[in-house]
Backbone as numpy.savetxt, mean C-alpha at the origin, in Angstrom:
# Nx Ny Nz CAx CAy CAz Cx Cy Cz
23.25 -18.95 -2.12 22.46 -17.74 -2.12 23.39 -16.54 -2.13
23.10 -15.53 -3.07 23.84 -14.30 -3.13 23.00 -13.21 -2.71
23.51 -11.96 -2.99 22.78 -10.72 -2.68 22.58 -9.89 -3.88
21.57 -9.13 -3.92 21.36 -8.18 -5.02 22.00 -6.87 -4.65
21.89 -5.83 -5.52 22.50 -4.50 -5.19 21.91 -3.79 -4.09
20.78 -4.20 -3.53 20.16 -3.67 -2.33 20.53 -4.51 -1.03
21.23 -5.49 -1.15 21.56 -6.31 0.03 20.54 -7.42 0.24
19.57 -7.64 -0.56 18.48 -8.62 -0.37 19.12 -9.97 -0.84
18.59 -11.04 -0.16 19.04 -12.41 -0.52 18.46 -12.88 -1.91
19.21 -13.42 -2.71 18.72 -14.03 -3.99 19.20 -15.37 -4.14
18.22 -16.39 -4.41 18.66 -17.81 -4.62 18.96 -18.07 -6.03
19.36 -19.24 -6.39 19.81 -19.65 -7.72 18.66 -19.50 -8.73
17.32 -19.57 -8.34 16.19 -19.47 -9.23 15.70 -18.06 -9.40
16.41 -17.03 -8.74 16.15 -15.65 -8.83 15.10 -15.13 -7.86
14.68 -15.99 -6.96 13.81 -15.56 -5.89 14.49 -14.61 -4.92
13.87 -13.43 -4.72 14.56 -12.48 -3.91 13.81 -12.40 -2.56
14.65 -12.38 -1.41 14.07 -12.31 -0.14 14.63 -10.99 0.55
13.70 -10.16 1.00 14.04 -8.92 1.58 13.58 -8.97 3.00
14.52 -8.74 3.95 14.17 -8.80 5.36 14.59 -7.36 5.86
13.55 -6.79 6.68 13.81 -5.40 7.14 12.99 -5.13 8.33
13.36 -4.08 9.03 12.66 -3.71 10.25 12.17 -2.20 10.14
10.92 -1.97 10.51 10.43 -0.54 10.46 10.87 0.21 11.72
10.60 1.48 11.72 11.04 2.26 12.88 10.40 1.91 14.16
9.29 1.08 14.16 8.68 0.66 15.34 9.17 -0.69 15.89
10.18 -1.30 15.16 10.76 -2.52 15.49 10.02 -3.72 15.03
9.07 -3.52 14.07 8.31 -4.61 13.51 9.15 -5.16 12.31
9.11 -6.49 12.15 9.81 -7.18 11.06 8.94 -7.33 9.88
9.66 -7.30 8.72 8.91 -7.57 7.45 9.76 -8.53 6.60
9.18 -9.56 5.98 9.87 -10.48 5.28 9.08 -10.48 3.90
9.84 -10.24 2.81 9.17 -10.16 1.58 9.83 -11.10 0.56
9.01 -11.86 -0.21 9.49 -12.86 -1.07 9.00 -12.37 -2.58
10.04 -12.14 -3.45 9.70 -11.69 -4.77 10.19 -12.80 -5.75
9.36 -13.07 -6.77 9.75 -14.10 -7.80 10.84 -13.53 -8.65
11.15 -12.23 -8.74 12.09 -11.54 -9.63 12.75 -10.47 -8.74
13.69 -9.79 -9.36 14.33 -8.64 -8.65 13.36 -7.63 -8.32
13.54 -6.96 -7.25 12.52 -6.08 -6.60 12.26 -4.81 -7.46
13.17 -4.52 -8.32 12.91 -3.30 -9.16 12.50 -3.65 -10.60
11.99 -4.89 -10.74 11.33 -5.36 -12.04 9.93 -5.71 -11.65
9.06 -5.85 -12.66 7.76 -6.38 -12.34 7.83 -7.69 -11.74
7.11 -7.97 -10.63 7.27 -9.08 -9.90 6.01 -9.54 -9.19
5.86 -10.74 -8.82 4.85 -11.24 -7.92 5.52 -11.31 -6.59
4.75 -11.10 -5.48 5.34 -11.11 -4.16 4.43 -11.52 -3.10
5.03 -12.07 -2.00 4.36 -12.40 -0.77 5.09 -11.48 0.32
4.23 -10.69 1.07 4.77 -9.85 2.10 4.25 -10.37 3.44
5.17 -10.58 4.36 4.80 -11.03 5.76 5.21 -9.83 6.67
4.20 -9.36 7.44 4.46 -8.23 8.32 4.17 -8.68 9.78
5.05 -8.49 10.69 4.99 -8.84 12.09 4.83 -7.64 12.94
3.74 -7.59 13.78 3.65 -6.56 14.61 3.74 -7.11 16.13
4.87 -6.90 16.75 5.11 -7.50 18.13 4.23 -6.90 19.13
3.93 -5.59 19.11 3.14 -4.81 20.03 1.72 -5.46 20.19
1.19 -5.85 18.95 -0.11 -6.51 18.92 -0.15 -7.98 18.89
1.12 -8.55 18.88 1.25 -9.93 18.78 0.51 -10.50 17.58
0.65 -9.79 16.45 -0.05 -10.22 15.24 0.85 -10.19 14.02
0.41 -10.76 12.94 1.09 -10.76 11.67 0.07 -10.71 10.64
0.53 -10.29 9.40 -0.43 -10.30 8.29 0.42 -10.63 7.13
-0.21 -11.09 6.03 0.36 -11.39 4.74 -0.34 -10.68 3.71
0.29 -10.39 2.63 -0.19 -9.78 1.44 0.39 -10.34 0.35
-0.32 -10.71 -0.78 0.28 -11.15 -1.87 -0.17 -10.34 -3.19
0.60 -10.30 -4.22 0.28 -9.66 -5.40 0.94 -10.19 -6.63
0.41 -10.04 -7.87 1.06 -10.42 -9.01 1.81 -9.16 -9.56
2.41 -9.40 -10.79 3.19 -8.36 -11.39 2.55 -6.97 -11.54
1.23 -6.97 -11.86 0.57 -5.76 -12.01 -0.34 -5.33 -10.88
-0.25 -6.09 -9.81 -1.04 -5.94 -8.59 -2.50 -6.16 -8.73
-2.94 -6.73 -9.99 -4.44 -6.85 -10.24 -4.95 -8.10 -9.43
-4.10 -9.03 -9.02 -4.58 -10.17 -8.40 -4.11 -10.14 -6.82
-4.09 -8.86 -6.32 -3.66 -8.68 -4.92 -4.74 -9.30 -4.00
-4.15 -9.78 -2.85 -4.99 -10.23 -1.88 -4.60 -9.53 -0.59
-5.54 -8.85 0.01 -5.28 -7.99 1.17 -4.15 -6.98 0.87
-4.03 -6.57 -0.34 -3.01 -5.65 -0.76 -3.53 -4.51 -1.51
-2.77 -4.11 -2.67 -3.10 -2.88 -3.18 -3.52 -2.79 -4.66
-3.96 -3.94 -5.18 -4.41 -3.91 -6.61 -5.54 -2.93 -6.81
-5.37 -2.02 -7.65 -6.40 -0.99 -7.87 -6.64 -0.11 -6.69
-5.69 0.10 -5.83 -5.76 0.84 -4.62 -5.28 2.30 -4.94
-6.08 3.33 -4.80 -5.67 4.61 -5.21 -4.68 5.09 -4.18
-4.63 4.58 -3.02 -3.51 5.01 -2.03 -2.26 4.56 -2.45
-2.20 3.30 -2.88 -0.91 2.74 -3.36 -0.41 3.42 -4.61
-1.44 3.72 -5.48 -1.15 4.37 -6.82 -0.53 5.75 -6.48
-1.13 6.42 -5.50 -0.51 7.76 -5.17 0.90 7.66 -4.65
1.20 6.61 -3.87 2.59 6.42 -3.36 3.52 6.04 -4.53
2.94 5.20 -5.39 3.81 4.84 -6.61 4.24 6.02 -7.39
3.30 6.91 -7.57 3.50 8.08 -8.41 4.45 9.06 -7.60
4.23 9.08 -6.31 5.14 9.94 -5.48 6.55 9.52 -5.47
6.87 8.24 -5.29 8.19 7.76 -5.21 8.80 7.32 -6.49
8.00 7.12 -7.51 8.52 6.67 -8.82 9.28 5.44 -8.82
10.51 5.42 -9.27 11.32 4.20 -9.44 11.72 3.69 -8.01
11.70 4.52 -7.08 12.14 4.14 -5.68 10.92 3.61 -4.84
9.70 3.46 -5.51 8.59 3.01 -4.84 8.85 1.50 -4.35
8.37 1.32 -3.14 8.45 -0.03 -2.50 7.03 -0.32 -1.95
6.42 -1.42 -2.37 5.08 -1.73 -2.04 4.97 -1.92 -0.52
6.14 -2.00 0.17 6.08 -2.11 1.69 6.66 -0.81 2.27
6.44 0.32 1.62 6.96 1.55 2.18 6.25 1.89 3.52
6.89 2.80 4.28 6.33 3.06 5.58 4.92 3.52 5.51
4.47 4.38 4.66 3.11 4.82 4.58 2.14 3.71 4.41
2.43 2.85 3.44 1.45 1.73 3.19 1.47 0.71 4.29
2.57 0.50 4.93 2.53 -0.43 6.09 1.67 0.19 7.27
1.82 1.47 7.47 1.01 2.12 8.56 -0.52 2.04 8.14
-0.85 2.39 6.88 -2.20 2.32 6.40 -2.81 0.82 6.37
-1.98 -0.14 6.05 -2.43 -1.43 6.13 -2.68 -1.92 7.57
-1.77 -1.49 8.46 -2.02 -1.83 9.87 -3.31 -1.21 10.36
-3.51 -0.01 9.97 -4.71 0.71 10.35 -6.04 -0.02 9.78
-5.87 -0.33 8.53 -7.03 -1.02 7.89 -7.28 -2.26 8.64
-6.32 -3.07 8.96 -6.48 -4.38 9.57 -6.88 -4.22 11.05
-6.71 -3.14 11.71 -7.08 -3.01 13.10 -8.19 -2.05 13.39
-8.50 -1.13 12.48 -9.45 -0.08 12.89 -10.61 0.09 11.83
-10.45 -0.36 10.71 -11.49 -0.08 9.61 -12.38 -1.33 9.66
-13.67 -1.05 9.56 -14.67 -2.18 9.47 -14.54 -3.02 8.25
-14.87 -4.28 8.31 -14.84 -5.14 7.07 -15.69 -4.54 6.01
-16.81 -4.02 6.41 -17.77 -3.52 5.29 -16.98 -2.25 4.61
-16.41 -1.44 5.43 -15.70 -0.32 4.80 -14.53 -0.75 3.86
-13.76 -1.68 4.36 -12.66 -2.31 3.56 -13.22 -2.88 2.25
-14.23 -3.64 2.39 -14.79 -4.30 1.29 -15.34 -3.32 0.24
-15.97 -2.15 0.77 -16.44 -1.13 -0.07 -15.31 -0.34 -0.81
-14.20 -0.08 0.02 -13.08 0.53 -0.59 -12.51 -0.25 -1.74
-12.36 -1.59 -1.59 -11.80 -2.45 -2.64 -12.69 -2.65 -3.72
-13.98 -2.24 -3.53 -14.92 -2.42 -4.71 -14.95 -1.13 -5.53
-14.60 0.07 -4.94 -14.74 1.30 -5.65 -13.26 1.80 -5.98
-12.25 1.46 -5.40 -10.88 1.96 -5.57 -10.42 1.61 -7.04
-10.52 0.37 -7.48 -10.16 0.19 -8.85 -10.85 1.04 -9.89
-12.10 1.43 -9.65 -12.79 2.38 -10.67 -12.24 3.70 -10.51
-11.86 4.13 -9.32 -11.26 5.47 -9.04 -9.87 5.58 -9.76
-9.15 4.43 -9.54 -7.76 4.43 -10.15 -7.85 4.48 -11.69
-8.86 3.71 -12.25 -8.93 3.60 -13.67 -9.36 5.07 -14.23
-10.26 5.69 -13.56 -10.64 7.07 -14.02 -9.49 8.06 -13.84
-8.77 7.94 -12.73 -7.69 8.96 -12.56 -6.56 8.68 -13.59
-6.26 7.44 -13.80 -5.12 7.04 -14.72 -5.45 7.50 -16.21
-6.75 7.68 -16.46 -7.16 8.11 -17.86 -7.04 9.56 -17.96
-6.88 10.33 -16.90 -6.98 11.80 -16.98 -5.52 12.36 -17.27
-5.42 13.48 -18.00 -4.12 14.04 -18.33 -3.37 14.58 -17.10
-4.09 14.94 -16.09 -3.45 15.47 -14.86 -3.37 14.46 -13.71
-3.24 13.17 -14.10 -3.25 12.07 -13.07 -2.17 12.28 -12.04
-0.96 12.67 -12.44 0.13 12.83 -11.56 -0.20 13.83 -10.45
-0.77 15.01 -10.85 -1.09 15.92 -9.86 -2.24 15.50 -8.95
-3.22 14.65 -9.47 -4.25 14.15 -8.62 -3.73 13.19 -7.58
-2.69 12.33 -8.03 -2.15 11.40 -7.03 -1.33 12.20 -6.05
-0.66 13.22 -6.49 0.24 14.02 -5.55 -0.75 14.70 -4.48
-1.95 15.13 -4.90 -2.94 15.67 -4.03 -3.43 14.60 -3.12
-3.74 13.40 -3.58 -4.14 12.32 -2.74 -3.07 12.03 -1.63
-1.79 12.01 -2.13 -0.70 11.74 -1.18 -0.65 12.74 -0.08
-0.76 14.07 -0.51 -0.59 15.10 0.54 -1.83 15.28 1.40
-3.03 15.10 0.87 -4.25 15.36 1.59 -4.84 14.26 2.35
-4.46 12.96 1.95 -5.01 11.80 2.60 -3.95 11.04 3.27
-2.95 10.53 2.45 -2.01 9.59 3.02 -1.15 10.30 4.09
-0.55 11.41 3.79 0.29 12.05 4.84 -0.53 12.51 6.08
-1.63 12.94 5.98 -2.47 13.34 7.03 -3.05 12.13 7.76
-3.42 11.11 7.23 -3.82 9.92 7.95 -2.73 9.18 8.62
-1.49 9.15 7.95 -0.34 8.53 8.62 0.01 9.36 9.93
0.00 10.60 9.73 0.36 11.46 10.94 -0.68 11.30 12.08
-1.94 11.27 11.73 -2.90 10.97 12.76 -2.80 9.62 13.42
-2.51 8.63 12.64 -2.31 7.23 13.15 -1.07 7.26 14.13
0.00 7.92 13.62 1.16 7.91 14.47 0.84 8.62 15.75
0.02 9.58 15.85 -0.47 10.32 17.12 -1.54 9.62 17.78
-1.92 8.41 17.26 -3.03 7.62 17.90 -4.35 8.32 17.83
-4.51 9.18 16.76 -5.83 9.92 16.45 -6.49 8.98 15.47
-6.92 7.80 15.90 -7.61 6.82 15.01 -8.94 7.31 14.52
-9.74 7.92 15.27 -10.99 8.38 14.80 -10.83 9.38 13.68
-9.89 10.30 13.85 -9.65 11.31 12.82 -9.17 10.64 11.52
-8.25 9.66 11.67 -7.71 9.00 10.40 -8.84 8.27 9.81
-9.72 7.61 10.53 -10.84 6.86 9.95 -11.87 7.78 9.26
-12.09 8.96 9.75 -13.05 9.86 9.12 -12.39 10.48 7.85
-11.13 10.77 7.89 -10.49 11.23 6.62 -10.54 10.11 5.57
-10.20 8.97 5.94 -10.24 7.87 5.04 -11.56 7.66 4.49
-12.62 7.60 5.32 -13.98 7.23 4.92 -14.49 8.42 4.01
-14.34 9.66 4.47 -14.86 10.81 3.70 -14.21 10.86 2.34
-12.93 10.59 2.22 -12.27 10.61 0.92 -12.63 9.53 0.02
-12.89 8.33 0.49 -13.42 7.29 -0.32 -14.70 7.72 -0.97
-15.66 8.31 -0.15 -16.87 8.70 -0.71 -16.70 9.89 -1.66
-15.93 10.80 -1.28 -15.57 12.00 -2.18 -14.98 11.51 -3.50
-14.00 10.74 -3.45 -13.39 10.28 -4.72 -14.23 9.36 -5.61
-15.08 8.68 -4.90 -16.00 7.82 -5.68 -16.95 8.75 -6.38
-17.55 9.73 -5.67 -18.41 10.72 -6.29 -17.73 11.51 -7.41
-16.54 11.99 -7.22 -15.77 12.70 -8.23 -15.33 11.93 -9.36
-14.87 10.76 -9.18 -14.23 10.02 -10.28 -15.07 8.83 -10.88
-16.02 8.37 -10.20 -16.85 7.33 -10.63 -18.24 7.69 -11.18
-18.73 8.77 -10.69 -20.14 9.15 -11.06 -20.26 10.36 -11.91
-19.09 10.83 -12.43 -19.15 12.03 -13.20 -19.07 11.66 -14.68
């Protein structure tokens, strides 16, 4: 087993294993079928020692077959646009938002989000100003929700999340 240019482990078949720790001391283990900077399928294992819990997320190369992840997720799309080539599907913001989703958002709201988010992404992606829309989502939703979650202002983060889902659905799906 060797290492790639990022220090990740790579086996003889090209499977890449990334092991890292976030600023809260939680461990993350990611398995990629190809190099992390190419289109890849992946399994992400996230461990939260404080809650004695763990979660997994899987996705294919285009994220369309995601399970508990970000396929058609406008929050992930906003992060992808924000970070460009440096985008990591397990970036700090998405880890925080996934933890929040798994611990504070009702199943009904999560299901609803995943039913409308792909439509929102499709509409935004078809617009000439999509980059600025995603930048706006990043600044007005992701950054604010992450900050609220870090400050344990969970109700505030939940209201921002829920109101924006409804607003974006109205703006991008019904117009």
